[in-house]
Backbone as CSV, one residue per row, in Angstrom:
resi,resn,N_x,N_y,N_z,CA_x,CA_y,CA_z,C_x,C_y,C_z
1,MET,102.836,112.624,74.924,102.768,111.971,75.837,104.588,112.812,76.919
2,ASP,104.091,112.210,78.047,105.443,112.653,78.956,106.378,111.915,78.342
3,PRO,107.422,112.325,77.985,108.958,111.248,77.541,109.190,110.280,78.832
4,TYR,109.465,110.768,79.930,109.449,110.166,81.405,108.094,108.658,81.440
5,VAL,107.339,108.534,81.063,106.113,108.128,81.156,106.879,106.762,79.447
6,GLN,107.319,107.487,78.650,107.522,106.444,77.489,108.505,105.773,77.541
7,LEU,110.011,106.284,77.940,110.672,105.569,79.131,110.195,104.445,79.653
8,VAL,109.902,104.733,81.035,109.586,104.072,81.685,108.789,102.670,80.859
9,LYS,107.848,102.889,80.363,106.851,101.834,80.090,107.965,101.094,78.698
10,LEU,109.480,101.486,78.602,110.000,100.563,78.017,110.646,99.793,78.933
11,VAL,110.936,99.752,80.325,111.576,99.321,81.263,111.225,98.387,82.418
12,LEU,110.064,98.677,82.435,108.739,98.481,83.618,109.082,96.286,82.822
13,PRO,109.187,95.229,83.329,108.704,93.919,83.313,107.706,93.842,82.031
14,PRO,107.382,93.196,81.574,106.071,92.893,80.763,104.984,92.209,81.799
15,GLU,105.128,91.794,82.673,103.760,91.055,83.746,103.619,92.304,83.897
16,VAL,104.052,93.669,84.778,104.027,94.845,85.279,103.424,95.302,84.146
17,SER,103.577,95.540,83.017,102.947,96.738,82.044,101.437,95.420,81.347
18,GLU,101.412,94.003,81.339,100.095,93.791,81.051,99.041,93.825,82.381
19,SER,99.303,93.684,83.455,98.327,93.888,84.550,98.662,95.480,85.397
20,PHE,98.788,96.567,85.117,98.947,97.418,85.519,98.997,98.559,84.294
21,GLU,98.584,99.465,84.651,98.130,100.995,83.702,99.526,102.182,84.418
22,LEU,100.468,102.549,83.772,101.694,103.564,84.043,100.360,104.752,83.924
23,LYS,100.165,105.810,85.347,99.365,106.838,85.159,100.043,108.195,85.123
24,LYS,101.484,107.960,85.679,102.311,109.243,85.727,104.000,108.608,86.348
25,VAL,104.674,109.941,85.852,105.798,109.257,86.241,106.686,110.882,86.925
26,GLU,107.300,111.105,88.255,107.740,112.100,88.507,109.090,112.076,88.462
27,VAL,109.795,113.123,88.638,111.026,113.550,89.224,111.442,114.160,90.359
28,GLU,111.625,113.830,91.466,111.749,114.040,92.625,113.935,114.327,93.066
29,LYS,113.685,115.461,93.032,115.199,116.154,93.794,115.256,115.768,95.117
30,VAL,116.239,114.388,95.168,116.453,114.277,97.191,117.842,114.355,97.548
31,SER,118.361,114.387,98.166,119.701,114.284,99.179,120.417,112.847,98.432
32,GLY,121.244,112.752,97.590,122.284,112.015,97.072,122.146,111.001,95.418
33,GLY,121.177,112.234,95.018,120.545,111.918,93.858,119.466,112.224,93.097
34,ASP,118.601,111.749,92.188,116.954,112.157,91.904,116.159,110.824,92.257
35,MET,114.831,110.872,92.927,113.680,109.848,92.850,113.337,109.505,91.771
36,LEU,112.997,109.127,91.666,111.588,108.629,90.139,110.644,108.181,90.761
37,HIS,109.519,108.900,90.621,108.346,107.835,90.898,107.550,107.529,90.073
38,ILE,107.274,106.124,90.134,106.307,105.925,89.248,105.117,105.596,89.467
39,TYR,103.911,105.508,88.754,102.640,105.385,89.803,101.741,104.450,89.314
40,LEU,101.388,103.950,89.349,100.837,102.528,88.713,99.709,102.365,88.950
41,ASP,98.547,102.103,88.646,96.819,101.315,88.605,96.816,100.267,88.055
42,GLU,96.104,99.007,88.988,95.887,97.843,88.735,94.855,98.098,87.783
43,ASP,94.798,97.360,86.771,94.106,96.914,85.000,93.123,96.683,85.801
44,ARG,92.573,97.122,84.877,90.343,96.618,85.372,90.145,95.594,84.682
45,ALA,90.415,93.953,85.022,90.365,93.196,85.033,89.663,92.371,85.918
46,THR,88.968,91.545,86.585,88.599,91.120,87.286,88.836,89.748,87.862
47,PRO,89.840,89.661,89.375,90.131,88.896,89.611,90.121,87.352,89.266
48,ASP,90.594,86.213,88.668,89.892,85.258,88.030,89.408,85.180,86.769
49,ASN,89.310,86.660,86.022,87.607,87.189,85.546,86.260,86.681,85.752
50,ARG,86.066,86.858,86.703,84.763,86.574,86.821,83.574,88.089,87.080
51,THR,82.383,87.561,86.156,81.556,88.504,86.111,80.244,88.921,87.371
52,ASP,80.696,88.389,87.976,79.628,88.859,89.233,80.391,90.004,90.184
53,LEU,81.234,90.220,89.605,82.030,90.977,90.651,81.865,93.177,90.044
54,ARG,81.930,94.049,91.269,81.639,94.820,90.332,83.076,96.012,91.116
55,PRO,83.199,97.348,90.646,84.471,98.055,90.991,84.038,98.551,92.425
56,ASN,85.045,98.594,93.754,84.890,99.212,94.426,86.126,100.299,94.480
57,GLY,86.439,100.497,94.187,87.901,101.788,94.206,89.388,100.491,94.640
58,PHE,89.686,101.427,94.771,91.157,100.915,95.493,91.837,100.875,96.680
59,TYR,92.518,99.786,96.921,93.608,99.489,98.075,93.997,100.213,98.020
60,PRO,94.782,100.598,99.836,95.530,101.494,99.851,97.062,101.612,99.267
61,GLU,97.635,102.362,98.618,98.613,102.562,98.318,99.850,101.744,98.653
62,MET,100.669,101.068,97.939,101.758,100.695,98.376,102.925,101.416,97.548
63,LEU,103.484,101.477,98.522,105.198,102.045,97.902,106.506,100.774,97.826
64,ILE,106.764,100.483,97.098,107.668,99.616,96.747,109.559,100.257,96.534
65,ARG,110.220,99.819,96.553,111.765,100.267,96.115,112.290,99.043,95.164
66,ASP,112.437,100.067,93.367,112.566,98.480,92.548,114.281,99.122,92.113
67,PHE,114.757,98.841,90.906,116.310,98.568,90.664,116.111,100.274,90.577
68,PRO,117.541,100.788,91.044,118.263,102.082,90.330,117.504,102.097,88.632
69,ILE,117.416,103.434,88.267,117.856,103.184,87.082,118.482,104.796,86.356
70,ARG,119.833,104.449,86.210,120.600,105.419,85.756,120.804,106.596,86.839
71,ASP,121.225,105.983,88.406,121.321,107.167,88.983,120.481,107.396,89.810
72,HIS,119.152,106.872,89.210,117.803,108.006,89.639,117.490,106.406,90.782
73,LYS,116.876,106.584,92.033,116.528,105.751,92.675,114.990,105.627,93.011
74,VAL,114.225,104.529,92.262,112.858,104.035,91.778,112.323,103.877,93.233
75,THR,111.489,104.577,93.097,109.261,104.256,94.181,108.674,104.084,92.830
76,LEU,108.090,102.658,93.423,106.453,102.466,92.616,105.722,102.671,93.709
77,HIS,104.852,103.734,93.006,103.313,103.788,93.806,102.265,102.839,93.372
78,VAL,101.906,101.449,94.397,101.047,100.910,93.437,100.302,100.854,93.914
79,ARG,98.366,100.807,93.087,97.241,100.659,93.715,96.802,99.530,92.922
80,ARG,96.050,98.775,93.905,95.741,97.057,93.324,93.933,98.128,93.277
81,ARG,93.550,97.352,92.751,91.720,97.249,92.400,91.015,96.576,93.702
82,ARG,90.104,96.981,93.861,89.588,96.431,95.234,87.859,96.112,94.752
83,TRP,87.124,94.961,95.008,86.212,94.412,93.892,85.504,94.200,95.021
84,ILE,84.034,93.924,94.192,83.671,93.820,95.741,82.042,92.387,94.992
85,ASP,81.863,91.089,96.142,80.980,90.517,95.497,79.908,90.594,95.734
86,PRO,78.677,89.934,95.129,77.570,89.571,95.600,77.036,90.144,97.537
87,GLN,77.830,89.010,97.723,77.626,89.375,99.366,78.031,89.840,99.871
88,GLY,79.219,91.312,99.469,79.158,91.987,99.910,80.874,92.088,100.693
89,GLU,81.618,91.251,100.120,82.580,91.589,100.694,83.846,91.430,99.325
90,ASN,84.653,92.498,100.487,85.953,92.559,99.291,87.242,91.335,98.558
91,ILE,86.951,91.737,97.418,87.912,90.791,96.541,89.170,91.427,95.900
92,GLY,90.491,91.100,96.028,91.520,91.545,95.286,91.531,90.831,94.409
93,THR,93.055,90.962,93.808,93.970,89.862,93.090,95.370,89.631,93.838
94,ASP,95.441,88.548,94.268,96.836,88.309,95.209,98.008,88.238,94.293
95,TRP,98.298,90.009,94.217,99.645,90.277,94.050,101.182,89.830,95.049
96,THR,102.211,89.003,94.750,103.154,88.783,95.181,104.408,90.319,94.804
97,LEU,104.175,91.833,95.228,105.037,92.693,94.552,106.021,93.133,95.493
98,VAL,106.077,92.878,96.640,107.059,92.932,97.813,108.099,91.612,98.601
99,GLN,109.249,91.531,98.420,109.769,90.844,99.364,109.042,90.811,100.825
100,LYS,108.875,89.776,100.787,108.521,89.581,102.515,109.406,90.426,103.397
101,GLY,108.437,90.733,104.880,109.612,91.614,105.335,110.442,93.386,104.834
102,THR,109.709,93.341,103.624,110.506,94.401,103.387,109.669,95.395,102.815
103,ARG,110.552,96.285,101.757,109.586,97.156,100.675,110.321,97.094,99.823
104,TYR,110.915,96.450,98.940,111.511,95.759,98.018,110.821,95.164,96.826
105,SER,110.557,94.980,95.784,110.481,94.380,94.405,110.545,92.810,95.226
106,VAL,110.429,91.554,94.745,111.053,90.567,95.192,112.267,90.673,93.998
107,GLU,112.515,91.107,93.257,113.264,90.754,92.048,114.794,91.847,92.598
108,PHE,114.213,93.299,93.095,115.293,93.806,93.803,116.015,93.572,94.903
109,ALA,114.965,92.474,95.547,115.842,92.860,97.012,116.249,91.100,96.865
110,ALA,115.858,90.333,95.775,117.653,88.943,95.520,118.481,89.076,95.214
111,PHE,118.693,90.667,94.121,119.435,90.398,93.530,120.685,91.349,94.549
112,LEU,120.035,92.554,95.873,120.906,92.460,97.219,120.859,91.946,97.813
113,LYS,120.250,90.637,98.108,121.039,89.565,99.121,121.956,88.424,98.318
114,GLY,122.082,88.711,97.161,122.823,88.172,96.224,124.511,88.938,96.371
115,LEU,123.851,90.007,96.183,125.203,91.184,95.853,125.916,91.313,97.487
116,LEU,125.203,91.723,98.376,125.488,92.058,99.885,125.485,91.154,100.550
117,GLY,124.829,90.043,100.182,124.762,89.259,101.437,123.651,89.018,102.308
118,GLN,122.268,90.228,102.337,122.003,90.852,102.539,121.087,92.027,102.347
119,ILE,119.313,92.192,102.541,118.541,93.302,102.314,118.906,94.567,103.155
120,PRO,119.785,95.305,102.989,120.057,96.701,103.611,118.277,97.396,103.889
121,ASP,118.689,98.499,104.795,117.484,99.362,104.893,118.159,100.418,104.813
122,TYR,116.898,101.186,103.774,118.079,102.481,103.060,117.161,103.804,103.917
123,GLY,116.048,103.171,104.799,115.809,104.349,105.660,114.015,104.192,105.313
124,PRO,113.094,105.201,105.450,111.883,105.055,105.354,111.524,105.791,103.643
125,LEU,110.641,105.753,102.808,110.322,105.755,101.258,109.884,106.926,101.235
126,SER,110.096,108.141,100.571,109.638,108.868,99.990,109.399,108.908,98.983
């Protein structure tokens, strides 16, 4: 197993580890340090444990900034599962993964706001 994957599994919050499968971890050299890319796919549990849903791929990937790890910027690449009900409607689990109006995790946004009094914009995600 990739040593980065083993390490990331230890630092992810339990609720993420319980609901998402860690697919891969990549390190990218960027100006100002390294960027750690963590790729997560929602597990196969259906919303509300419904038995009448069929898998229907994934919603578009979400990019979320999270707490830096040892001077590595962190971007989570999250794919939520999409399900289809008997009437043909797409259904997904409603996760609150990002702070409204930002691309930061809820916890990281609260930390930055408490520390800085605002949530900074560090530019586009990459």
